[in-house]
C-alpha positions in Angstrom: 22.0 27.2 22.9 22.6 30.6 22.3 24.8 31.9 19.2 27.9 33.4 20.4 27.5 35.6 17.0 24.1 36.9 18.5 26.1 37.8 21.4 28.6 39.2 19.7 26.1 41.3 17.6 24.5 42.7 20.7 27.8 43.9 22.1 28.4 45.8 19.0 25.2 47.8 19.2 26.3 48.7 23.0 24.3 46.6 24.7 25.5 45.7 28.5 26.6 42.5 29.3 23.7 42.2 32.0 21.5 43.1 29.1 22.8 40.7 26.7 22.4 38.0 29.3 18.9 38.6 30.5 17.7 39.1 27.1 19.5 35.8 25.5 19.3 33.7 28.6 22.9 32.9 28.6 25.6 33.5 31.4 27.6 36.7 31.9 30.7 34.6 31.8 29.5 33.6 28.1 29.2 37.0 27.5 32.5 37.9 28.9 34.4 35.3 26.8 32.4 37.1 23.6 33.9 40.5 24.6 37.2 39.3 25.0 37.3 37.2 21.9 36.3 40.6 19.7 39.1 42.3 21.5 41.7 40.0 21.0 40.5 39.1 17.0 39.5 43.1 16.5 36.4 41.9 15.5 33.7 44.9 14.0 30.3 44.5 12.9 31.4 44.0 8.7 33.9 41.3 9.7 31.4 39.5 12.4 28.2 39.4 9.6 31.1 37.9 7.0 31.9 35.0 9.4 30.4 31.5 9.2 29.4 29.5 12.7 32.3 27.1 12.2 34.7 30.3 12.3 33.0 32.0 15.3 33.0 28.7 16.8 37.0 28.7 16.2 37.8 31.8 18.1 36.9 30.1 21.4 38.7 26.7 21.0 40.3 25.6 24.3 42.3 22.4 23.2 39.4 20.1 24.7 38.7 18.8 21.5 42.1 17.3 21.3 41.4 15.2 23.9 38.6 13.7 22.2 41.0 12.1 19.8 42.6 9.6 22.3 39.5 8.0 22.8 38.5 4.9 20.9 35.5 5.8 18.2 33.2 3.0 17.6 32.2 1.5 14.1 29.3 3.3 14.1 28.2 2.3 10.7 28.1 -1.6 11.8 26.6 -0.6 15.3 23.7 1.3 13.5 23.2 -1.5 10.9 23.2 -4.5 13.8 20.7 -2.3 16.0 18.6 -2.3 12.5 18.4 -5.7 11.8 19.2 -8.0 14.3 16.0 -8.8 16.8 16.5 -7.8 20.7 19.6 -6.0 19.5 20.3 -3.3 22.5 22.7 -0.2 23.0 23.8 -1.6 25.8 24.9 -4.7 24.4 26.8 -2.8 21.6 28.9 -0.9 24.3 29.7 -3.9 26.0 31.1 -5.2 22.8 32.9 -1.9 22.3 34.4 -1.9 25.8 35.7 -5.6 25.3 37.5 -4.5 21.7 39.9 -2.3 22.8 43.9 -3.5 21.9 45.4 -0.3 21.9 44.6 0.7 25.4 42.9 3.6 24.2 40.3 5.7 26.1 36.8 4.7 25.8 33.5 6.2 26.3 31.0 5.6 29.0 28.0 4.2 28.3 25.9 7.7 28.0 28.6 9.1 25.9 28.2 5.9 23.3 24.7 6.3 22.8 24.9 10.0 22.2 27.1 9.4 19.7 25.5 6.7 18.1 22.2 8.9 17.9 23.9 11.5 16.5 25.4 9.3 13.9 22.0 7.6 12.9 20.1 11.3 12.6 23.3 12.6 10.1 23.3 9.4 8.2 19.4 8.8 8.1 19.0 10.7 4.7 15.6 10.6 2.8 15.1 11.6 -0.6 12.1 13.0 -2.0 10.0 11.3 -4.3 9.2 13.1 -7.4 5.3 11.7 -8.7 4.5 12.7 -12.5 0.4 13.2 -12.9 -1.3 9.8 -13.6 1.7 7.8 -12.8 0.9 5.8 -9.6 -1.8 4.7 -7.8 -0.9 3.9 -4.1 -3.6 1.6 -2.5 -3.9 0.1 1.0 -6.1 -0.9 4.1 -6.9 1.6 6.7 -5.7 0.2 10.1 -8.9 1.5 11.5 -12.4 0.1 11.0 -16.0 1.2 10.9 -18.9 -1.2 13.0 -21.9 -2.7 11.4 -24.4 -3.7 14.4 -26.9 -6.6 14.0 -30.2 -5.1 15.4 -31.6 -8.3 16.3 -28.3 -10.3 17.7 -26.1 -7.1 18.6 -23.3 -8.5 17.0 -20.6 -6.1 15.5 -18.9 -6.8 12.7 -16.1 -4.8 11.2 -16.2 -2.5 7.8 -12.7 -2.5 6.6 -11.8 0.8 4.7 -9.7 0.6 1.3 -7.9 3.4 0.5 -6.3 4.7 -3.2 -4.2 8.1 -3.4 -3.0 9.1 -6.6 0.3 11.0 -4.9 0.7 13.8 -7.6 -2.4 15.2 -6.7 -3.2 13.5 -3.2 -6.9 12.6 -4.5 -8.5 10.0 -2.6 -10.8 7.3 -3.2 -12.1 4.9 -0.1 -14.6 2.5 0.2 -16.0 0.2 2.7 -16.0 -3.8 2.6 -17.1 -6.8 5.0 -13.6 -8.6 4.4 -10.5 -7.9 2.9 -9.9 -10.9 0.8 -8.9 -10.9 -3.1 -12.5 -10.5 -4.3 -13.3 -7.3 -2.2 -9.4 -6.2 -3.0 -10.0 -6.3 -6.6 -13.6 -4.7 -6.4 -12.0 -2.0 -4.7 -9.5 -1.4 -7.5 -12.3 -1.7 -10.1 -14.4 1.1 -8.4 -11.3 3.2 -7.3 -10.4 3.4 -11.4 -13.7 3.8 -12.2 -14.0 6.8 -9.9 -11.1 8.0 -11.0 -12.1 7.9 -14.7 -9.1 6.4 -16.1 -6.3 4.1 -15.6 -2.7 5.1 -14.3 0.6 3.4 -15.4 1.6 1.8 -12.1 -0.6 0.2 -9.1 1.7 0.1 -5.9 0.1 -1.8 -3.3 1.8 -2.3 0.3 2.7 -5.9 1.1 -0.9 -6.5 2.5 -1.9 -10.4 1.9 -4.6 -9.7 -0.7 -1.7 -8.1 -2.5 1.5 -10.3 -2.0 3.0 -13.1 -0.6 4.8 -11.1 2.0 8.4 -12.2 1.8 11.2 -11.3 4.0 13.3 -8.2 3.6 15.8 -8.9 0.9 13.8 -11.6 -1.0 11.6 -11.2 -4.0 7.8 -10.3 -3.6 5.3 -12.6 -5.9 2.0 -10.7 -6.3 -0.8 -12.7 -6.0 -2.3 -14.4 -9.1 -5.6 -12.8 -9.4 -4.0 -9.3 -9.0 -1.9 -9.1 -12.3 -5.2 -10.5 -14.1 -6.9 -7.5 -13.1 -3.9 -5.2 -14.1 -3.6 -6.7 -17.3 -7.7 -5.9 -18.1 -6.6 -2.4 -17.4 -3.4 -2.2 -19.2 -1.1 -1.2 -15.7 1.5 -2.7 -14.2 1.9 -4.1 -10.1 4.8 -2.7 -8.3 4.5 -3.8 -4.7 6.4 -0.9 -1.9 9.2 -2.7 -0.1 8.8 -4.6 2.8 9.2 -3.6 6.3 9.0 0.1 6.7 9.6 1.4 3.4 9.9 5.0 2.8 8.8 5.1 -1.1 4.9 4.9 0.2 4.5 8.0 2.2 1.4 9.5 0.3 -0.3 5.9 1.0 0.2 6.3 4.4 -0.6 9.8 4.4 -3.8 9.1 3.1 -4.7 6.4 5.3 -4.3 8.8 8.3 -6.3 11.2 6.5 -9.1 9.1 6.3 -8.8 7.6 10.1 -8.8 11.3 11.1 -11.7 12.7 8.6 -13.9 9.7 7.9 -13.8 7.0 10.0 -13.4 9.1 13.4 -16.5 11.0 12.7 -18.4 7.5 12.3 -17.4 5.8 15.4 -20.4 6.8 17.4 -22.4 5.7 14.3 -24.7 2.7 14.5 -24.7 1.3 10.8 -26.8 -2.1 10.3 -25.9 -2.7 6.5 -22.9 -2.1 4.4 -24.5 0.8 1.9 -25.0 2.8 4.7 -21.3 3.3 5.9 -20.1 3.2 2.3 -22.7 6.4 1.2 -21.2 8.5 4.4 -17.5 7.4 3.3 -18.1 8.8 0.2 -19.5 12.2 1.2 -16.3 12.7 3.8 -13.8 11.6 1.2 -15.5 14.2 -1.0 -15.3 17.0 1.4 -11.7 15.7 2.3 -10.9 15.8 -1.4 -12.4 19.3 -1.3 -10.6 20.9 1.5 -8.1 23.6 0.6 -4.4 22.8 1.0 -2.5 24.2 3.9 0.9 24.5 1.8 -0.1 25.3 -1.7 -2.9 26.9 -3.1 -6.4 24.7 -4.2 -7.3 21.4 -3.1 -7.1 17.7 -4.2 -9.9 18.2 -6.5 -8.6 20.5 -8.5 -5.6 19.2 -8.7 -6.8 15.8 -10.0 -9.8 16.9 -11.9 -7.3 19.9 -13.5 -4.7 18.2 -14.5 -3.8 14.5 -13.3 -6.9 12.9 -14.7 -5.8 14.0 -18.6 -3.0 12.5 -17.8 -4.7 8.9 -16.8 -4.6 6.0 -19.6 -8.5 5.4 -20.8 -10.5 2.5 -19.4 -11.0 -0.4 -21.3 -14.6 -0.5 -23.0 -15.7 -3.5 -20.5 -15.2 -3.7 -16.7 -12.9 -6.1 -15.2 -15.0 -9.4 -13.6 -13.6 -11.0 -10.8 -12.7 -14.7 -11.8 -12.6 -17.7 -9.9 -10.5 -20.7 -10.9 -11.6 -24.9 -10.3 -9.9 -27.7 -11.4 -12.3 -30.4 -12.3 -12.2 -33.7 -13.8 -14.9 -34.3 -16.4 -17.8 -36.5 -15.6 -18.6 -39.8 -18.0 -21.5 -37.9 -19.0 -18.9 -35.2 -20.3 -20.4 -32.6 -17.8 -18.1 -30.6 -15.1 -19.8 -29.7 -11.8 -19.2 -26.3 -10.2 -21.1 -24.7 -7.2 -23.9 -27.5 -7.7 -24.2 -26.7 -11.4 -23.1 -28.7 -14.2 -22.2 -27.8 -17.9 -20.9 -29.7 -20.8 -17.4 -29.9 -22.5 -16.6 -31.7 -25.3 -17.2 -35.6 -25.0 -13.4 -36.6 -26.0 -12.3 -34.6 -22.4 -14.1 -37.4 -20.6 -12.3 -38.3 -17.6 -9.9 -35.7 -18.3 -8.7 -33.0 -15.7 -9.8 -29.3 -16.9 -9.7 -25.6 -15.5 -12.7 -23.8 -14.9 -12.8 -19.8 -15.5 -15.9 -18.6 -13.5 -17.1 -14.9 -13.4 -20.5 -13.1 -12.4 -21.9 -13.9 -15.8 -19.9 -16.5 -17.7 -18.1 -19.9 -17.1 -15.8 -20.8 -18.9 -13.7 -24.7 -19.1 -10.0 -24.5 -20.7 -7.8 -27.4 -21.3 -4.4 -27.0 -22.4 -4.4 -23.3 -21.7 -7.1 -23.1 -24.6 -10.9 -22.6 -24.1 -12.8 -25.6 -25.1 -16.2 -24.6 -23.6 -18.2 -21.6 -22.6 -21.2 -21.1 -20.8 -23.7 -18.5 -19.3 -23.4 -19.2 -15.6 -26.6 -21.1 -14.1 -28.2 -19.5 -10.7 -31.1 -20.5 -8.5 -32.0 -24.1 -8.2 -28.8 -26.6 -7.6 -28.5 -29.3 -10.2 -29.5 -27.3 -13.3 -27.5 -28.7 -16.5 -26.2 -26.4 -19.4 -25.2 -28.9 -22.6 -24.1 -27.6 -25.7 -25.1 -30.0 -28.5 -22.0 -29.7 -30.3 -20.2 -31.4 -27.1 -22.2 -34.7 -27.8 -21.5 -37.7 -29.7 -23.7 -38.5 -32.3 -25.3 -41.3 -30.8 -26.8 -39.3 -28.2 -27.9 -36.6 -30.1 -31.1 -38.4 -30.8 -32.0 -39.6 -27.2 -31.5 -35.7 -26.4 -35.1 -35.1 -27.6 -36.8 -38.7 -26.9 -40.5 -38.8 -26.2 -41.1 -35.5 -27.7 -43.1 -34.4 -30.7 -39.8 -33.8 -33.0 -39.1 -37.6 -31.9 -42.3 -38.9 -32.7 -42.6 -36.9 -36.2 -39.4 -38.3 -37.4 -40.4 -41.8 -36.3 -43.5 -41.7 -38.3 -41.7 -40.4 -41.5 -39.3 -43.5 -41.2 -36.4 -41.8 -39.9 -34.0 -43.8 -37.7 -35.1 -43.7 -33.9 -33.8 -45.7 -31.1 -35.5 -49.1 -30.5 -37.1 -49.8 -27.0 -36.8 -53.8 -26.0 -39.6 -55.1 -24.0 -42.3 -57.8 -23.6 
């Protein structure tokens, strides 16, 4: 709508009514009303420039606004709250309720007027606060909705390659990597690689409420972080604070990073045919590097400049050792004082026979815990199934001699008159 203040400004410059109406796209009657108001209120250029928009609108009050006071105003806050929280709630149902509840017999808005006023209230009260991020404070993480594709050249089968995206919101610096699944092991590995690529650790990790990070409770209920996630965070000395459920606005930087990766990384790879995961991973690293080097549109520099120039120095140092993925098993100690994991057997102190113990497996080590304390630890066995890893300290005394039965040392001890287990025979 053309501003009446602008119409009066043009009239004060001596522009004719026809020219004002043509130039500003308004009717001649509107120009005539503005000219009449200027004469009635003796408005000159100096006074016009000092007037605010509401003051100018007040010159044209014709009493129609008073009639609106006769209408019954809906409870806009309640209407908007129910529309947001109650599934299948519609404006038509809310308008019907509004029409049914009129004890004073006041005038009611029609359906279109009701919808327009509810929309105006929602836009006016849907305020958004800007979140101020600090350098090195947070790292936002999420899975992208789109995927790359792996093709089996023999069978022609297609397998999705899921994209993990991490973003440091202060600088906007992005890390991304492809995985063949979205399980906890891939989720933890992606974090480890992201922190190593960044060269430091933020204070807080902010995941979206994906199944690999949290249990995704309903809105208003506390969110529980999955067990493996805080173990990794504790190793790196940071905290995990999941984003709120449903449609929160406190992770906009992560959503923007995902959107950029889908546009500038996954979209260019849509027509590519990859047969193995290292191929798309290499392309993803290249395209993300180009994305981080792109100049900002609204400020100087690029993501690389902002991150490596200032934010990286604010990160906490990486621990000396990389975090290793841990698997937990609940096992019962066999009569031969060994526990079995992945078809391999590891010894524990013989006093724990028939007890239940917890077994922690990493890529290189196997630890057995009882009562929360480590009671045995072994290198993880690989290769042929059925191998044993036995620590002599776990064996009872009477079994130590039998451990080397029929060996050279056993015969030498027997020849020197030392005790040896007797055999019965004919």
